[in-house]
N, CA, C and O atoms as CSV, one atom per row, in Angstrom:
chain,resi,resn,atom,element,x,y,z
A,1,SER,N,N,-10.259,-42.220,10.480
A,1,SER,CA,C,-10.979,-43.185,11.279
A,1,SER,C,C,-11.731,-44.141,10.357
A,1,SER,O,O,-11.942,-43.864,9.177
A,2,ALA,N,N,-12.122,-45.261,10.928
A,2,ALA,CA,C,-12.822,-46.296,10.167
A,2,ALA,C,C,-13.827,-46.977,11.091
A,2,ALA,O,O,-13.622,-47.007,12.304
A,3,PRO,N,N,-14.898,-47.517,10.544
A,3,PRO,CA,C,-15.882,-48.195,11.402
A,3,PRO,C,C,-15.405,-49.583,11.823
A,3,PRO,O,O,-14.762,-50.292,11.049
A,4,ASP,N,N,-15.732,-49.962,13.071
A,4,ASP,CA,C,-15.432,-51.320,13.517
A,4,ASP,C,C,-16.623,-52.218,13.164
A,4,ASP,O,O,-17.519,-51.796,12.432
A,5,GLU,N,N,-16.638,-53.450,13.680
A,5,GLU,CA,C,-17.694,-54.395,13.325
A,5,GLU,C,C,-19.081,-53.948,13.793
A,5,GLU,O,O,-20.090,-54.416,13.265
A,6,ASP,N,N,-19.140,-53.043,14.782
A,6,ASP,CA,C,-20.419,-52.523,15.265
A,6,ASP,C,C,-20.797,-51.202,14.604
A,6,ASP,O,O,-21.812,-50.606,14.964
A,7,GLY,N,N,-20.007,-50.738,13.650
A,7,GLY,CA,C,-20.277,-49.481,12.986
A,7,GLY,C,C,-19.741,-48.264,13.727
A,7,GLY,O,O,-19.921,-47.134,13.273
A,8,GLU,N,N,-19.085,-48.485,14.863
A,8,GLU,CA,C,-18.487,-47.392,15.630
A,8,GLU,C,C,-17.215,-46.917,14.929
A,8,GLU,O,O,-16.446,-47.724,14.407
A,9,GLU,N,N,-17.004,-45.612,14.923
A,9,GLU,CA,C,-15.780,-45.075,14.330
A,9,GLU,C,C,-14.596,-45.341,15.259
A,9,GLU,O,O,-14.663,-45.060,16.456
A,10,ILE,N,N,-13.525,-45.876,14.709
A,10,ILE,CA,C,-12.301,-46.106,15.471
A,10,ILE,C,C,-11.168,-45.348,14.799
A,10,ILE,O,O,-11.147,-45.188,13.579
A,11,GLU,N,N,-10.248,-44.896,15.593
A,11,GLU,CA,C,-9.100,-44.142,15.088
A,11,GLU,C,C,-8.022,-45.117,14.628
A,11,GLU,O,O,-7.669,-46.042,15.360
A,12,LEU,N,N,-7.500,-44.917,13.425
A,12,LEU,CA,C,-6.402,-45.728,12.917
A,12,LEU,C,C,-5.117,-44.917,12.976
A,12,LEU,O,O,-5.094,-43.745,12.599
A,13,VAL,N,N,-4.057,-45.543,13.449
A,13,VAL,CA,C,-2.745,-44.896,13.490
A,13,VAL,C,C,-1.866,-45.660,12.515
A,13,VAL,O,O,-1.529,-46.820,12.754
A,14,TRP,N,N,-1.490,-45.009,11.410
A,14,TRP,CA,C,-0.688,-45.657,10.372
A,14,TRP,C,C,0.623,-44.898,10.262
A,14,TRP,O,O,0.791,-44.049,9.387
A,15,VAL,N,N,1.540,-45.209,11.147
A,15,VAL,CA,C,2.828,-44.526,11.218
A,15,VAL,C,C,3.902,-45.596,11.417
A,15,VAL,O,O,3.688,-46.584,12.118
A,16,GLY,N,N,5.043,-45.384,10.796
A,16,GLY,CA,C,6.160,-46.291,11.003
A,16,GLY,C,C,6.321,-47.350,9.947
A,16,GLY,O,O,7.094,-48.290,10.135
A,17,THR,N,N,5.620,-47.231,8.844
A,17,THR,CA,C,5.761,-48.235,7.790
A,17,THR,C,C,6.913,-47.916,6.847
A,17,THR,O,O,7.363,-48.791,6.108
A,18,ALA,N,N,7.393,-46.685,6.861
A,18,ALA,CA,C,8.543,-46.319,6.034
A,18,ALA,C,C,9.819,-46.552,6.833
A,18,ALA,O,O,9.878,-46.248,8.024
A,19,PHE,N,N,10.826,-47.086,6.178
A,19,PHE,CA,C,12.090,-47.378,6.845
A,19,PHE,C,C,12.643,-46.103,7.486
A,19,PHE,O,O,12.773,-45.071,6.828
A,20,GLY,N,N,12.963,-46.189,8.760
A,20,GLY,CA,C,13.557,-45.074,9.481
A,20,GLY,C,C,12.574,-44.018,9.946
A,20,GLY,O,O,12.986,-43.009,10.518
A,21,GLU,N,N,11.280,-44.224,9.715
A,21,GLU,CA,C,10.286,-43.226,10.105
A,21,GLU,C,C,10.204,-43.070,11.619
A,21,GLU,O,O,9.964,-41.970,12.118
A,22,LEU,N,N,10.397,-44.146,12.341
A,22,LEU,CA,C,10.402,-44.124,13.802
A,22,LEU,C,C,11.728,-44.711,14.283
A,22,LEU,O,O,11.786,-45.879,14.670
A,23,PRO,N,N,12.782,-43.916,14.260
A,23,PRO,CA,C,14.111,-44.463,14.554
A,23,PRO,C,C,14.341,-44.864,16.007
A,23,PRO,O,O,15.212,-45.685,16.296
A,24,ARG,N,N,13.568,-44.291,16.917
A,24,ARG,CA,C,13.759,-44.612,18.333
A,24,ARG,C,C,12.425,-44.992,18.956
A,24,ARG,O,O,11.364,-44.616,18.458
A,25,ALA,N,N,12.489,-45.733,20.038
A,25,ALA,CA,C,11.266,-46.137,20.735
A,25,ALA,C,C,10.456,-44.921,21.153
A,25,ALA,O,O,9.228,-44.944,21.084
A,26,VAL,N,N,11.120,-43.869,21.581
A,26,VAL,CA,C,10.407,-42.669,22.031
A,26,VAL,C,C,9.587,-42.063,20.900
A,26,VAL,O,O,8.547,-41.457,21.161
A,27,ASP,N,N,10.021,-42.207,19.659
A,27,ASP,CA,C,9.262,-41.696,18.520
A,27,ASP,C,C,7.934,-42.441,18.373
A,27,ASP,O,O,6.901,-41.828,18.103
A,28,ALA,N,N,7.963,-43.741,18.549
A,28,ALA,CA,C,6.738,-44.542,18.488
A,28,ALA,C,C,5.842,-44.231,19.685
A,28,ALA,O,O,4.622,-44.137,19.548
A,29,ILE,N,N,6.441,-44.076,20.829
A,29,ILE,CA,C,5.670,-43.770,22.037
A,29,ILE,C,C,4.949,-42.440,21.895
A,29,ILE,O,O,3.798,-42.318,22.313
A,30,ARG,N,N,5.596,-41.453,21.319
A,30,ARG,CA,C,4.955,-40.148,21.122
A,30,ARG,C,C,3.724,-40.251,20.234
A,30,ARG,O,O,2.740,-39.542,20.444
A,31,VAL,N,N,3.779,-41.138,19.235
A,31,VAL,CA,C,2.622,-41.335,18.361
A,31,VAL,C,C,1.465,-41.951,19.149
A,31,VAL,O,O,0.304,-41.615,18.916
A,32,LEU,N,N,1.784,-42.848,20.076
A,32,LEU,CA,C,0.754,-43.583,20.810
A,32,LEU,C,C,0.235,-42.872,22.051
A,32,LEU,O,O,-0.838,-43.212,22.548
A,33,GLU,N,N,0.974,-41.891,22.562
A,33,GLU,CA,C,0.594,-41.222,23.804
A,33,GLU,C,C,-0.852,-40.714,23.849
A,33,GLU,O,O,-1.486,-40.820,24.899
A,34,PRO,N,N,-1.395,-40.172,22.766
A,34,PRO,CA,C,-2.786,-39.707,22.849
A,34,PRO,C,C,-3.809,-40.834,23.040
A,34,PRO,O,O,-4.956,-40.571,23.401
A,35,TYR,N,N,-3.405,-42.076,22.805
A,35,TYR,CA,C,-4.339,-43.191,22.812
A,35,TYR,C,C,-4.190,-44.134,24.003
A,35,TYR,O,O,-5.107,-44.897,24.304
A,36,CYS,N,N,-3.043,-44.091,24.682
A,36,CYS,CA,C,-2.825,-45.019,25.787
A,36,CYS,C,C,-1.703,-44.522,26.689
A,36,CYS,O,O,-0.947,-43.617,26.332
A,37,GLN,N,N,-1.614,-45.133,27.861
A,37,GLN,CA,C,-0.522,-44.825,28.768
A,37,GLN,C,C,0.554,-45.891,28.595
A,37,GLN,O,O,0.261,-47.087,28.579
A,38,ILE,N,N,1.786,-45.450,28.466
A,38,ILE,CA,C,2.908,-46.369,28.314
A,38,ILE,C,C,3.836,-46.156,29.496
A,38,ILE,O,O,4.330,-45.052,29.725
A,39,ASP,N,N,4.063,-47.211,30.231
A,39,ASP,CA,C,4.891,-47.135,31.421
A,39,ASP,C,C,6.309,-46.708,31.060
A,39,ASP,O,O,6.865,-47.167,30.062
A,40,ALA,N,N,6.887,-45.839,31.863
A,40,ALA,CA,C,8.241,-45.332,31.607
A,40,ALA,C,C,9.259,-46.463,31.569
A,40,ALA,O,O,10.247,-46.373,30.841
A,41,SER,N,N,9.037,-47.527,32.339
A,41,SER,CA,C,9.991,-48.642,32.335
A,41,SER,C,C,9.983,-49.359,30.984
A,41,SER,O,O,11.025,-49.842,30.542
A,42,LEU,N,N,8.823,-49.435,30.322
A,42,LEU,CA,C,8.762,-50.044,28.991
A,42,LEU,C,C,9.513,-49.184,27.993
A,42,LEU,O,O,10.273,-49.700,27.173
A,43,ALA,N,N,9.309,-47.886,28.056
A,43,ALA,CA,C,10.020,-46.976,27.167
A,43,ALA,C,C,11.528,-47.111,27.347
A,43,ALA,O,O,12.274,-47.154,26.368
A,44,ALA,N,N,11.971,-47.177,28.591
A,44,ALA,CA,C,13.399,-47.317,28.874
A,44,ALA,C,C,13.927,-48.655,28.360
A,44,ALA,O,O,15.014,-48.705,27.784
A,45,GLN,N,N,13.175,-49.739,28.558
A,45,GLN,CA,C,13.624,-51.060,28.106
A,45,GLN,C,C,13.702,-51.131,26.588
A,45,GLN,O,O,14.621,-51.740,26.041
A,46,LEU,N,N,12.746,-50.514,25.907
A,46,LEU,CA,C,12.784,-50.491,24.443
A,46,LEU,C,C,14.020,-49.747,23.937
A,46,LEU,O,O,14.650,-50.172,22.968
A,47,GLU,N,N,14.361,-48.650,24.585
A,47,GLU,CA,C,15.550,-47.893,24.175
A,47,GLU,C,C,16.821,-48.682,24.468
A,47,GLU,O,O,17.756,-48.662,23.668
A,48,ILE,N,N,16.869,-49.370,25.593
A,48,ILE,CA,C,18.020,-50.225,25.924
A,48,ILE,C,C,18.163,-51.319,24.876
A,48,ILE,O,O,19.268,-51.588,24.404
A,49,ASP,N,N,17.058,-51.947,24.512
A,49,ASP,CA,C,17.088,-53.009,23.501
A,49,ASP,C,C,17.567,-52.474,22.154
A,49,ASP,O,O,18.352,-53.127,21.467
A,50,ARG,N,N,17.095,-51.285,21.779
A,50,ARG,CA,C,17.514,-50.680,20.508
A,50,ARG,C,C,19.010,-50.410,20.508
A,50,ARG,O,O,19.701,-50.707,19.533
A,51,MET,N,N,19.506,-49.850,21.596
A,51,MET,CA,C,20.930,-49.534,21.688
A,51,MET,C,C,21.782,-50.810,21.669
A,51,MET,O,O,22.877,-50.824,21.106
A,52,ALA,N,N,21.277,-51.866,22.281
A,52,ALA,CA,C,22.026,-53.116,22.357
A,52,ALA,C,C,22.211,-53.783,21.003
A,52,ALA,O,O,23.138,-54.574,20.829
A,53,CYS,N,N,21.346,-53.479,20.042
A,53,CYS,CA,C,21.443,-54.172,18.751
A,53,CYS,C,C,21.882,-53.253,17.608
A,53,CYS,O,O,21.774,-53.634,16.443
A,54,LEU,N,N,22.370,-52.063,17.918
A,54,LEU,CA,C,22.781,-51.139,16.866
A,54,LEU,C,C,23.854,-51.716,15.944
A,54,LEU,O,O,23.823,-51.477,14.737
A,55,ALA,N,N,24.784,-52.460,16.490
A,55,ALA,CA,C,25.885,-53.001,15.688
A,55,ALA,C,C,25.576,-54.401,15.150
A,55,ALA,O,O,26.436,-55.036,14.539
A,56,THR,N,N,24.368,-54.875,15.373
A,56,THR,CA,C,23.985,-56.216,14.939
A,56,THR,C,C,23.505,-56.195,13.495
A,56,THR,O,O,22.742,-55.315,13.096
A,57,ARG,N,N,23.952,-57.155,12.730
A,57,ARG,CA,C,23.491,-57.282,11.350
A,57,ARG,C,C,22.053,-57.764,11.340
A,57,ARG,O,O,21.607,-58.455,12.257
A,58,ASP,N,N,21.336,-57.391,10.292
A,58,ASP,CA,C,19.964,-57.854,10.138
A,58,ASP,C,C,19.942,-59.357,9.917
A,58,ASP,O,O,20.765,-59.904,9.183
A,59,GLY,N,N,18.993,-60.010,10.560
A,59,GLY,CA,C,18.773,-61.431,10.361
A,59,GLY,C,C,17.868,-61.656,9.168
A,59,GLY,O,O,17.448,-60.695,8.524
A,60,PRO,N,N,17.558,-62.909,8.858
A,60,PRO,CA,C,16.741,-63.218,7.687
A,60,PRO,C,C,15.353,-62.575,7.733
A,60,PRO,O,O,14.840,-62.155,6.696
A,61,ASN,N,N,14.743,-62.491,8.903
A,61,ASN,CA,C,13.409,-61.891,8.992
A,61,ASN,C,C,13.464,-60.392,8.701
A,61,ASN,O,O,12.606,-59.864,7.993
A,62,GLN,N,N,14.465,-59.710,9.244
A,62,GLN,CA,C,14.591,-58.278,8.988
A,62,GLN,C,C,14.900,-58.019,7.516
A,62,GLN,O,O,14.355,-57.089,6.922
A,63,LEU,N,N,15.765,-58.829,6.931
A,63,LEU,CA,C,16.106,-58.667,5.520
A,63,LEU,C,C,14.883,-58.857,4.634
A,63,LEU,O,O,14.674,-58.095,3.690
A,64,GLU,N,N,14.076,-59.869,4.934
A,64,GLU,CA,C,12.871,-60.116,4.141
A,64,GLU,C,C,11.861,-58.990,4.334
A,64,GLU,O,O,11.204,-58.578,3.378
A,65,ALA,N,N,11.730,-58.490,5.560
A,65,ALA,CA,C,10.801,-57.385,5.808
A,65,ALA,C,C,11.226,-56.141,5.025
A,65,ALA,O,O,10.383,-55.453,4.450
A,66,LYS,N,N,12.520,-55.853,5.002
A,66,LYS,CA,C,13.004,-54.698,4.246
A,66,LYS,C,C,12.772,-54.887,2.749
A,66,LYS,O,O,12.402,-53.940,2.056
A,67,ALA,N,N,12.986,-56.102,2.247
A,67,ALA,CA,C,12.752,-56.379,0.833
A,67,ALA,C,C,11.262,-56.237,0.501
A,67,ALA,O,O,10.901,-55.711,-0.551
A,68,PHE,N,N,10.411,-56.707,1.400
A,68,PHE,CA,C,8.965,-56.588,1.209
A,68,PHE,C,C,8.552,-55.122,1.168
A,68,PHE,O,O,7.764,-54.722,0.311
A,69,MET,N,N,9.080,-54.323,2.087
A,69,MET,CA,C,8.759,-52.897,2.116
A,69,MET,C,C,9.249,-52.206,0.840
A,69,MET,O,O,8.580,-51.310,0.326
A,70,ALA,N,N,10.405,-52.616,0.331
A,70,ALA,CA,C,10.917,-52.036,-0.915
A,70,ALA,C,C,9.993,-52.376,-2.074
A,70,ALA,O,O,9.738,-51.531,-2.932
A,71,ARG,N,N,9.483,-53.617,-2.107
A,71,ARG,CA,C,8.546,-53.998,-3.167
A,71,ARG,C,C,7.257,-53.184,-3.068
A,71,ARG,O,O,6.712,-52.766,-4.089
A,72,LEU,N,N,6.771,-52.958,-1.859
A,72,LEU,CA,C,5.570,-52.136,-1.689
A,72,LEU,C,C,5.798,-50.709,-2.176
A,72,LEU,O,O,4.925,-50.121,-2.813
A,73,ARG,N,N,6.976,-50.152,-1.877
A,73,ARG,CA,C,7.290,-48.796,-2.346
A,73,ARG,C,C,7.314,-48.749,-3.864
A,73,ARG,O,O,6.834,-47.789,-4.466
A,74,GLN,N,N,7.877,-49.791,-4.491
A,74,GLN,CA,C,7.928,-49.833,-5.954
A,74,GLN,C,C,6.523,-49.879,-6.542
A,74,GLN,O,O,6.243,-49.209,-7.536
A,75,ILE,N,N,5.656,-50.652,-5.942
A,75,ILE,CA,C,4.276,-50.733,-6.418
A,75,ILE,C,C,3.599,-49.380,-6.245
A,75,ILE,O,O,2.920,-48.902,-7.154
A,76,LYS,N,N,3.780,-48.769,-5.092
A,76,LYS,CA,C,3.170,-47.472,-4.815
A,76,LYS,C,C,3.674,-46.410,-5.776
A,76,LYS,O,O,2.897,-45.602,-6.284
A,77,ASP,N,N,4.988,-46.416,-6.025
A,77,ASP,CA,C,5.590,-45.413,-6.892
A,77,ASP,C,C,5.444,-45.741,-8.380
A,77,ASP,O,O,5.696,-44.889,-9.231
A,78,GLY,N,N,5.038,-46.969,-8.691
A,78,GLY,CA,C,4.902,-47.370,-10.084
A,78,GLY,C,C,6.229,-47.612,-10.761
A,78,GLY,O,O,6.302,-47.611,-11.990
A,79,SER,N,N,7.287,-47.820,-9.985
A,79,SER,CA,C,8.612,-48.036,-10.574
A,79,SER,C,C,8.815,-49.518,-10.884
A,79,SER,O,O,8.101,-50.383,-10.377
A,80,ALA,N,N,9.789,-49.778,-11.714
A,80,ALA,CA,C,10.089,-51.148,-12.117
A,80,ALA,C,C,10.744,-51.890,-10.955
A,80,ALA,O,O,11.505,-51.289,-10.196
A,81,PRO,N,N,10.463,-53.179,-10.801
A,81,PRO,CA,C,11.107,-53.957,-9.756
A,81,PRO,C,C,12.603,-54.077,-9.987
A,81,PRO,O,O,13.080,-54.129,-11.120
A,82,GLU,N,N,13.331,-54.119,-8.871
A,82,GLU,CA,C,14.789,-54.287,-8.973
A,82,GLU,C,C,15.114,-55.715,-9.331
A,82,GLU,O,O,14.421,-56.637,-8.900
A,83,ALA,N,N,16.162,-55.914,-10.114
A,83,ALA,CA,C,16.564,-57.268,-10.527
A,83,ALA,C,C,17.337,-57.950,-9.451
A,83,ALA,O,O,17.755,-59.095,-9.623
């Protein structure tokens, strides 16, 4: 937990930053369930959307996000950057 602007402790949820850590919408929903109610129709729509794009190639934004995450892992691990 961390303090907000009023000094109140707030709970931080830091999950899903590693590639493949939350492979399905239901995995993310399970993390959030203790903190909020998520309508079943939203969960179903997220899963439909995920299934609809399984065969889709990553676009430029996804490619850049993956490259950014790889750079963060390299910094965290202290490894040399890839050429």
